[in-house]
Z-matrix of the N, CA and C atoms (Angstrom, degrees):
N
C 1 1.444
C 2 1.534 1 109.74
N 3 1.305 2 116.48 1 140.79
C 4 1.455 3 122.76 2 -176.38
C 5 1.523 4 109.68 3 -82.78
N 6 1.320 5 116.31 4 125.45
C 7 1.460 6 119.66 5 175.95
C 8 1.528 7 109.72 6 -98.06
N 9 1.317 8 116.61 7 -176.85
C 10 1.463 9 120.85 8 -176.92
C 11 1.534 10 110.95 9 -63.04
N 12 1.329 11 117.26 10 -34.89
C 13 1.459 12 120.27 11 179.69
C 14 1.531 13 111.20 12 -67.32
N 15 1.314 14 116.79 13 -36.48
C 16 1.467 15 120.67 14 175.68
C 17 1.518 16 110.98 15 -65.12
N 18 1.330 17 115.77 16 -40.47
C 19 1.472 18 120.02 17 177.72
C 20 1.529 19 110.58 18 -64.79
N 21 1.325 20 116.33 19 -37.68
C 22 1.466 21 120.22 20 176.94
C 23 1.524 22 109.75 21 -63.96
N 24 1.329 23 116.59 22 -40.46
C 25 1.464 24 120.53 23 -179.69
C 26 1.536 25 110.96 24 -67.38
N 27 1.320 26 117.49 25 -36.76
C 28 1.471 27 120.46 26 176.01
C 29 1.526 28 109.88 27 -65.47
N 30 1.331 29 116.80 28 -39.60
C 31 1.472 30 120.32 29 176.74
C 32 1.523 31 110.56 30 -62.74
N 33 1.328 32 116.24 31 -39.45
C 34 1.465 33 120.01 32 177.46
C 35 1.524 34 110.79 33 -64.57
N 36 1.329 35 117.27 34 -36.69
C 37 1.470 36 120.67 35 177.14
C 38 1.528 37 110.16 36 -63.54
N 39 1.321 38 117.00 37 -36.78
C 40 1.467 39 120.82 38 177.97
C 41 1.532 40 110.41 39 -67.68
N 42 1.322 41 116.87 40 -43.25
C 43 1.471 42 120.37 41 177.86
C 44 1.527 43 109.92 42 -63.00
N 45 1.316 44 116.65 43 -39.44
C 46 1.456 45 121.28 44 176.98
C 47 1.535 46 110.65 45 -61.64
N 48 1.318 47 116.92 46 -40.49
C 49 1.469 48 120.64 47 177.59
C 50 1.526 49 110.95 48 -63.12
N 51 1.322 50 116.07 49 -39.18
C 52 1.469 51 119.94 50 177.54
C 53 1.530 52 109.77 51 -61.17
N 54 1.326 53 116.67 52 -43.56
C 55 1.465 54 119.06 53 -179.35
C 56 1.530 55 111.49 54 -66.05
N 57 1.315 56 117.85 55 -35.87
C 58 1.465 57 120.26 56 177.22
C 59 1.526 58 111.24 57 -65.02
N 60 1.321 59 116.33 58 -40.58
C 61 1.461 60 119.99 59 178.79
C 62 1.532 61 110.25 60 -68.32
N 63 1.335 62 117.42 61 -36.02
C 64 1.465 63 119.98 62 175.66
C 65 1.527 64 110.93 63 -60.88
N 66 1.327 65 116.91 64 -41.99
C 67 1.463 66 120.05 65 177.52
C 68 1.529 67 111.25 66 -63.68
N 69 1.317 68 116.87 67 -39.83
C 70 1.467 69 121.31 68 178.47
C 71 1.528 70 110.42 69 -63.72
N 72 1.337 71 115.99 70 -46.26
C 73 1.465 72 119.80 71 179.41
C 74 1.525 73 110.63 72 -62.92
N 75 1.315 74 116.82 73 -39.53
C 76 1.457 75 120.31 74 178.70
C 77 1.523 76 111.00 75 -64.28
N 78 1.323 77 116.74 76 -40.53
C 79 1.467 78 120.07 77 177.61
C 80 1.520 79 110.92 78 -62.99
N 81 1.323 80 116.51 79 -38.63
C 82 1.468 81 120.08 80 178.31
C 83 1.525 82 111.34 81 -68.17
N 84 1.338 83 117.10 82 -37.62
C 85 1.469 84 121.54 83 -176.49
C 86 1.523 85 113.24 84 -75.94
N 87 1.331 86 117.38 85 -24.34
C 88 1.467 87 120.22 86 -173.36
C 89 1.521 88 112.55 87 -115.79
N 90 1.307 89 117.33 88 31.65
C 91 1.474 90 120.63 89 -177.19
C 92 1.520 91 112.67 90 -56.63
N 93 1.309 92 118.17 91 -38.95
C 94 1.456 93 120.99 92 -172.31
C 95 1.522 94 113.19 93 -102.48
N 96 1.311 95 117.08 94 13.47
C 97 1.461 96 119.97 95 178.65
C 98 1.526 97 109.56 96 -97.34
N 99 1.338 98 115.64 97 163.49
C 100 1.455 99 118.75 98 179.72
C 101 1.533 100 110.66 99 -77.94
N 102 1.321 101 116.19 100 172.58
C 103 1.462 102 122.00 101 -173.32
C 104 1.526 103 112.27 102 -58.82
N 105 1.320 104 117.26 103 -43.76
C 106 1.459 105 120.55 104 -177.37
C 107 1.527 106 111.50 105 -66.22
N 108 1.323 107 117.30 106 -39.38
C 109 1.466 108 120.85 107 177.44
C 110 1.528 109 110.98 108 -65.86
N 111 1.330 110 116.72 109 -35.60
C 112 1.457 111 120.38 110 177.07
C 113 1.525 112 111.03 111 -67.11
N 114 1.329 113 115.75 112 -38.95
C 115 1.452 114 120.74 113 -176.73
C 116 1.526 115 112.24 114 -74.18
N 117 1.332 116 117.23 115 -35.68
C 118 1.462 117 121.77 116 -177.30
C 119 1.528 118 111.59 117 -94.82
N 120 1.303 119 115.36 118 44.16
C 121 1.457 120 122.95 119 -178.51
C 122 1.522 121 108.49 120 -99.40
N 123 1.325 122 118.08 121 144.56
C 124 1.466 123 121.59 122 -179.82
C 125 1.532 124 111.91 123 -60.70
N 126 1.326 125 116.55 124 -40.53
C 127 1.466 126 119.96 125 -179.26
C 128 1.524 127 111.33 126 -65.75
N 129 1.322 128 116.37 127 -40.50
C 130 1.464 129 120.50 128 178.94
C 131 1.521 130 109.90 129 -64.80
N 132 1.319 131 116.60 130 -45.57
C 133 1.460 132 120.66 131 179.26
C 134 1.525 133 110.86 132 -60.14
N 135 1.331 134 116.81 133 -46.85
C 136 1.468 135 120.97 134 179.19
C 137 1.524 136 111.07 135 -62.10
N 138 1.322 137 116.79 136 -40.52
C 139 1.471 138 120.14 137 -179.92
C 140 1.521 139 110.68 138 -61.54
N 141 1.325 140 117.56 139 -43.69
C 142 1.461 141 119.97 140 -179.76
C 143 1.527 142 112.00 141 -70.90
N 144 1.306 143 117.47 142 -32.85
C 145 1.472 144 119.86 143 173.28
C 146 1.531 145 109.50 144 -62.92
N 147 1.331 146 116.77 145 -43.06
C 148 1.461 147 120.56 146 178.06
C 149 1.528 148 111.45 147 -63.03
N 150 1.337 149 117.12 148 -39.25
C 151 1.470 150 119.99 149 176.57
C 152 1.534 151 110.29 150 -58.66
N 153 1.341 152 116.20 151 -42.30
C 154 1.465 153 120.38 152 178.15
C 155 1.515 154 112.24 153 -64.20
N 156 1.331 155 116.09 154 -40.90
C 157 1.463 156 120.58 155 178.59
C 158 1.527 157 110.42 156 -64.52
N 159 1.327 158 116.31 157 -41.58
C 160 1.466 159 120.54 158 177.95
C 161 1.526 160 110.33 159 -61.31
N 162 1.313 161 116.75 160 -40.72
C 163 1.460 162 120.61 161 177.58
C 164 1.527 163 110.46 162 -58.22
N 165 1.325 164 117.17 163 -47.24
C 166 1.465 165 120.79 164 -179.41
C 167 1.533 166 111.68 165 -66.69
N 168 1.320 167 116.77 166 -38.87
C 169 1.468 168 120.51 167 177.61
C 170 1.522 169 110.20 168 -62.75
N 171 1.326 170 116.76 169 -43.58
C 172 1.466 171 119.92 170 179.54
C 173 1.523 172 111.85 171 -65.64
N 174 1.333 173 117.16 172 -37.12
C 175 1.464 174 119.21 173 175.45
C 176 1.527 175 110.43 174 -57.86
N 177 1.319 176 115.46 175 -43.80
C 178 1.464 177 119.52 176 178.21
C 179 1.530 178 111.10 177 -66.95
N 180 1.322 179 117.28 178 -43.96
C 181 1.470 180 121.35 179 -174.88
C 182 1.521 181 112.19 180 -65.15
N 183 1.332 182 116.79 181 -29.16
C 184 1.463 183 119.23 182 -179.63
C 185 1.533 184 112.14 183 -68.04
N 186 1.306 185 118.21 184 -6.50
C 187 1.465 186 120.37 185 173.90
C 188 1.525 187 111.10 186 -64.06
N 189 1.328 188 115.96 187 -32.46
C 190 1.453 189 120.08 188 -176.29
C 191 1.517 190 115.07 189 -118.94
N 192 1.343 191 116.95 190 5.56
C 193 1.458 192 121.41 191 179.59
C 194 1.522 193 108.01 192 -120.80
N 195 1.316 194 117.09 193 128.72
C 196 1.461 195 120.51 194 176.72
C 197 1.520 196 109.54 195 -64.78
N 198 1.322 197 116.09 196 144.06
C 199 1.467 198 120.41 197 -177.77
C 200 1.524 199 111.87 198 -56.72
N 201 1.310 200 117.30 199 -35.13
C 202 1.463 201 119.44 200 -177.33
C 203 1.533 202 111.71 201 -66.72
N 204 1.317 203 118.30 202 -22.63
C 205 1.467 204 121.19 203 178.47
C 206 1.530 205 112.63 204 -93.85
N 207 1.324 206 117.11 205 -18.57
C 208 1.457 207 120.34 206 -177.15
C 209 1.515 208 113.85 207 -59.43
N 210 1.321 209 116.71 208 -45.87
C 211 1.465 210 120.04 209 179.76
C 212 1.515 211 112.52 210 -63.97
N 213 1.333 212 115.60 211 -37.97
C 214 1.468 213 119.47 212 178.94
C 215 1.520 214 110.51 213 -65.84
N 216 1.316 215 115.85 214 -42.06
C 217 1.470 216 119.33 215 179.61
C 218 1.523 217 110.08 216 -65.16
N 219 1.324 218 117.13 217 -42.19
C 220 1.458 219 120.24 218 -177.67
C 221 1.527 220 112.58 219 -68.31
N 222 1.318 221 117.52 220 -24.34
C 223 1.469 222 119.32 221 178.61
C 224 1.523 223 111.98 222 -67.35
N 225 1.331 224 116.91 223 -18.84
C 226 1.473 225 120.78 224 175.32
C 227 1.530 226 109.90 225 -60.52
N 228 1.321 227 116.50 226 -23.55
C 229 1.461 228 120.31 227 178.88
C 230 1.519 229 112.82 228 -57.93
N 231 1.322 230 118.11 229 -29.40
C 232 1.466 231 120.71 230 178.24
C 233 1.528 232 111.68 231 -64.80
N 234 1.314 233 115.92 232 -33.19
C 235 1.468 234 120.60 233 176.46
C 236 1.530 235 108.97 234 -67.06
N 237 1.332 236 115.98 235 -42.06
C 238 1.469 237 120.04 236 177.82
C 239 1.525 238 110.90 237 -63.70
N 240 1.330 239 116.94 238 -40.32
C 241 1.472 240 120.67 239 179.16
C 242 1.525 241 110.11 240 -60.68
N 243 1.330 242 116.66 241 -43.25
C 244 1.463 243 119.74 242 178.59
C 245 1.528 244 110.96 243 -59.54
N 246 1.330 245 116.14 244 -48.70
C 247 1.468 246 119.82 245 -178.35
C 248 1.528 247 111.30 246 -61.83
N 249 1.326 248 116.83 247 -45.83
C 250 1.460 249 119.80 248 -178.08
C 251 1.523 250 112.03 249 -69.59
N 252 1.331 251 117.12 250 -33.76
C 253 1.467 252 120.49 251 178.12
C 254 1.522 253 111.16 252 -66.23
N 255 1.312 254 116.42 253 -38.34
C 256 1.463 255 120.25 254 177.63
C 257 1.530 256 109.70 255 -66.95
N 258 1.337 257 116.57 256 -41.97
C 259 1.462 258 119.97 257 -176.96
C 260 1.528 259 113.59 258 -73.07
N 261 1.333 260 117.82 259 -42.51
C 262 1.457 261 120.30 260 -169.72
C 263 1.523 262 114.73 261 -109.87
N 264 1.317 263 118.21 262 -19.44
C 265 1.469 264 120.69 263 -178.87
C 266 1.524 265 111.96 264 -109.25
N 267 1.311 266 116.55 265 2.44
C 268 1.462 267 122.55 266 -179.97
C 269 1.530 268 112.86 267 56.05
N 270 1.326 269 116.12 268 34.45
C 271 1.459 270 119.72 269 175.39
C 272 1.520 271 109.24 270 -79.16
N 273 1.306 272 115.23 271 152.04
C 274 1.463 273 119.97 272 -177.92
C 275 1.524 274 110.26 273 -82.70
N 276 1.311 275 114.72 274 141.27
C 277 1.456 276 121.75 275 176.70
C 278 1.525 277 106.98 276 -91.87
N 279 1.328 278 114.80 277 100.44
C 280 1.462 279 119.81 278 -176.36
C 281 1.524 280 110.68 279 -96.04
N 282 1.308 281 113.99 280 165.33
C 283 1.464 282 120.66 281 178.88
C 284 1.533 283 110.50 282 -60.73
N 285 1.313 284 117.18 283 -42.20
C 286 1.463 285 121.04 284 -179.69
C 287 1.525 286 111.84 285 -62.98
N 288 1.307 287 117.46 286 -40.55
C 289 1.468 288 120.57 287 178.93
C 290 1.521 289 111.08 288 -66.45
N 291 1.320 290 116.18 289 -39.91
C 292 1.468 291 119.73 290 178.13
C 293 1.523 292 110.34 291 -64.32
N 294 1.329 293 116.56 292 -46.73
C 295 1.466 294 120.73 293 179.84
C 296 1.526 295 110.18 294 -62.82
N 297 1.313 296 117.62 295 -42.65
C 298 1.463 297 121.12 296 178.73
C 299 1.513 298 112.62 297 -60.20
N 300 1.327 299 116.05 298 -43.00
C 301 1.462 300 119.79 299 179.17
C 302 1.520 301 112.13 300 -70.54
N 303 1.326 302 116.40 301 -32.84
C 304 1.465 303 118.71 302 174.55
C 305 1.525 304 110.81 303 -64.83
N 306 1.332 305 116.46 304 -37.56
C 307 1.473 306 119.92 305 175.37
C 308 1.524 307 111.17 306 -62.30
N 309 1.315 308 116.57 307 -41.60
C 310 1.466 309 120.22 308 178.22
C 311 1.525 310 110.18 309 -60.56
N 312 1.325 311 116.34 310 -48.47
C 313 1.472 312 120.23 311 -179.09
C 314 1.519 313 110.82 312 -62.73
N 315 1.317 314 116.84 313 -45.12
C 316 1.479 315 120.00 314 178.75
C 317 1.527 316 110.85 315 -62.18
N 318 1.317 317 116.80 316 -40.35
C 319 1.453 318 119.98 317 179.42
C 320 1.518 319 111.91 318 -63.47
N 321 1.318 320 116.86 319 -41.13
C 322 1.462 321 120.43 320 178.09
C 323 1.526 322 110.58 321 -64.68
N 324 1.321 323 116.31 322 -43.74
C 325 1.473 324 120.04 323 179.93
C 326 1.533 325 110.65 324 -63.95
N 327 1.319 326 117.18 325 -46.35
C 328 1.470 327 120.36 326 -179.83
C 329 1.524 328 111.04 327 -63.24
N 330 1.328 329 115.86 328 -43.61
C 331 1.462 330 119.57 329 -179.86
C 332 1.527 331 110.84 330 -64.26
N 333 1.321 332 117.06 331 -35.71
C 334 1.463 333 120.85 332 -178.19
C 335 1.526 334 112.01 333 -72.91
N 336 1.309 335 117.96 334 -22.95
C 337 1.468 336 121.18 335 -179.13
C 338 1.520 337 111.85 336 -76.99
N 339 1.293 338 118.21 337 -16.28
C 340 1.472 339 121.69 338 -177.57
C 341 1.499 340 112.12 339 -65.58
């Protein structure tokens, strides 16, 4: 059963997915700029700040989540990345991506039943 700490960790996985999509969008927006301009981008800065926040949230969440379940919970973030990439990066939702994400979800459910 999912407790409040597990829900916090799932929320952190969603925030992490947002930061990954921000990095992707920034890479798309700055294709023709030099390295320093790419690095000193608002989206890149925000994405790394979000990564830091996710780290701190996960540190807190591990108070109530066993380490063996933490990795499984965090893998849900890949499902969030797929959804956000389709919505904001105009990536195609392919059969392989759907099947892959279904495997992730099934794996988390099976692992959690143990």
